[in-house]
C-alpha positions in Angstrom: 0.0 0.0 0.0 1.4 3.4 -0.9 2.5 5.8 1.8 3.0 9.6 1.7 6.6 9.1 1.0 6.2 7.4 -2.4 3.9 9.7 -4.3 4.0 8.8 -7.9 0.8 10.2 -9.3 -1.2 13.3 -8.7 -5.0 13.4 -8.6 -7.0 16.6 -9.2 -10.6 17.1 -7.9 -12.9 20.0 -7.0 -13.0 21.8 -3.7 -16.5 20.4 -3.1 -15.2 16.8 -3.5 -12.3 17.7 -1.2 -14.7 18.8 1.5 -16.7 15.6 1.1 -13.5 13.5 1.2 -12.3 15.4 4.3 -15.7 15.0 6.1 -15.9 11.3 5.4 -12.2 10.7 6.5 -12.8 12.8 9.7 -15.9 10.8 10.5 -13.8 7.6 10.5 -10.8 9.2 12.2 -8.5 8.8 9.1 -6.4 11.1 7.0 -7.6 12.0 3.6 -4.7 10.1 2.1 -5.3 7.0 4.1 -9.1 7.2 3.5 -8.6 7.5 -0.2 -6.2 4.5 -0.3 -8.7 2.4 1.7 -11.5 3.4 -0.6 -9.5 2.3 -3.7 -8.6 -1.0 -2.0 -12.3 -1.6 -1.1 -13.6 -1.1 -4.6 -10.8 -3.1 -6.0 -11.4 -6.1 -3.8 -15.2 -6.1 -3.8 -15.4 -5.2 -7.5 -18.3 -2.9 -6.8 -19.2 -0.2 -9.2 -18.8 3.2 -7.3 -21.3 4.8 -9.7 -24.0 2.3 -8.6 -25.3 4.2 -5.5 -28.2 1.8 -5.0 -25.9 -1.2 -5.3 -28.1 -3.3 -7.6 -25.5 -6.1 -7.7 -25.6 -6.4 -3.9 -29.4 -6.4 -4.0 -29.5 -9.1 -6.6 -27.0 -11.2 -4.7 -28.9 -10.8 -1.5 -32.2 -11.6 -3.2 -30.6 -14.7 -4.7 -29.3 -15.7 -1.3 -32.6 -15.0 0.3 -34.4 -17.2 -2.3 -31.8 -19.9 -1.7 -32.4 -19.8 2.1 -36.2 -19.8 1.6 -35.9 -22.9 -0.7 -33.7 -24.6 1.8 -36.1 -23.8 4.7 -39.1 -25.1 2.6 -37.2 -28.3 1.7 -36.3 -28.8 5.4 -39.9 -28.1 6.3 -41.1 -30.8 3.8 -38.4 -33.3 4.7 -38.0 -32.9 8.4 -40.3 -30.4 10.2 -43.7 -31.6 8.9 -43.0 -35.3 9.3 -41.5 -34.6 12.7 -44.6 -32.6 13.7 -46.9 -35.4 12.5 -44.9 -38.0 14.4 -44.9 -35.9 17.5 -48.7 -35.6 17.3 -49.0 -39.3 16.9 -46.6 -39.9 19.8 -48.6 -37.4 22.0 -51.8 -39.2 21.1 -50.4 -42.6 21.9 -49.0 -41.2 25.2 -52.5 -39.9 26.1 -54.0 -43.3 25.3 -51.3 -45.0 27.5 -52.0 -42.6 30.3 -55.7 -43.0 30.0 -55.4 -46.8 30.0 -53.0 -46.7 32.9 -55.3 -44.4 34.9 -58.3 -46.7 34.1 -56.4 -49.8 35.3 -55.2 -48.0 38.4 -58.7 -46.8 39.2 -60.2 -50.2 38.6 -57.5 -51.8 40.8 -58.2 -49.2 43.5 -61.9 -49.9 43.3 -61.3 -53.6 43.6 -59.0 -53.1 46.6 -61.5 -50.9 48.3 -64.3 -53.4 47.6 -62.0 -56.2 49.0 -61.2 -54.2 52.1 -64.9 -53.5 52.6 -65.8 -57.2 52.2 -62.9 -58.1 54.6 -64.1 -55.5 57.1 -67.6 -57.0 56.9 -66.2 -60.5 57.5 -64.2 -59.3 60.4 -67.2 -57.6 61.9 -69.3 -60.8 61.4 -66.5 -63.0 63.0 -66.3 -60.6 65.9 -70.0 -60.9 66.4 -69.8 -64.7 66.3 -66.9 -64.6 68.8 -68.8 -62.3 71.1 -71.8 -64.5 71.0 -69.7 -67.5 71.8 -67.8 -65.9 74.6 -69.8 -65.3 77.6 -68.9 -62.7 80.0 -67.1 -63.6 83.3 -70.2 -63.7 85.5 -72.1 -66.0 83.1 -69.2 -68.4 83.1 -69.0 -68.4 86.9 -72.7 -69.1 87.1 -72.5 -72.0 84.7 -69.5 -73.5 86.4 -71.3 -73.2 89.8 -74.3 -75.0 88.3 -72.1 -77.9 87.0 -70.2 -78.1 90.2 -73.4 -78.1 92.3 -75.0 -80.8 90.1 -71.8 -82.9 90.4 -71.7 -82.5 94.2 -75.4 -83.6 94.6 -75.0 -86.5 92.3 -71.7 -87.7 93.8 -73.3 -88.0 97.3 -76.0 -90.3 95.9 -74.0 -92.4 93.5 -72.0 -95.6 93.8 -68.3 -95.8 93.0 -68.9 -96.9 89.4 -71.4 -94.1 88.9 -69.1 -91.6 90.5 -66.5 -92.2 87.7 -69.1 -91.8 85.0 -70.4 -88.7 86.7 -66.8 -87.3 86.9 -66.3 -87.9 83.2 -69.6 -86.3 82.3 -68.8 -83.2 84.5 -65.4 -82.8 82.8 -67.1 -82.9 79.4 -69.5 -80.1 80.5 -66.5 -78.0 81.8 -64.7 -78.6 78.5 -67.7 -77.2 76.6 -67.5 -74.0 78.6 
């Protein structure tokens, strides 16, 4: 890149152009010489037409790139996004069916368990009632035992030795039934 020390050519332009060149260089914090050299390098590398203020080439390139991106996105949408969305919808629907089925089975199992517990509770209550009917209270047992013992005593006094043994066995059977 040329420096101020190796001037080989002279360029002439109007005072108005010099003002614009100075203002543009000052805005970027560059000298007019450095700004001019960078400007030439920019147009040389980018191959842009400085006379094309609207930069039609850039617009066409960007429009072409935009169209390419849009085609790419549409292709991806057709190949990946739409099938993925359909599969996700099917998966969600199947998950909902699985959850509903699971919930129904759990609810049915819970109902069966509750019904079983209620039936068991009724059986326990019934058995408790039977046990309470079979078990007499303490006073009732004492009274029955006194009756058996009193009967045995009266019968023993009036019986022979052989009858006493039979009477004793019969009394023991009555006590066992208590």
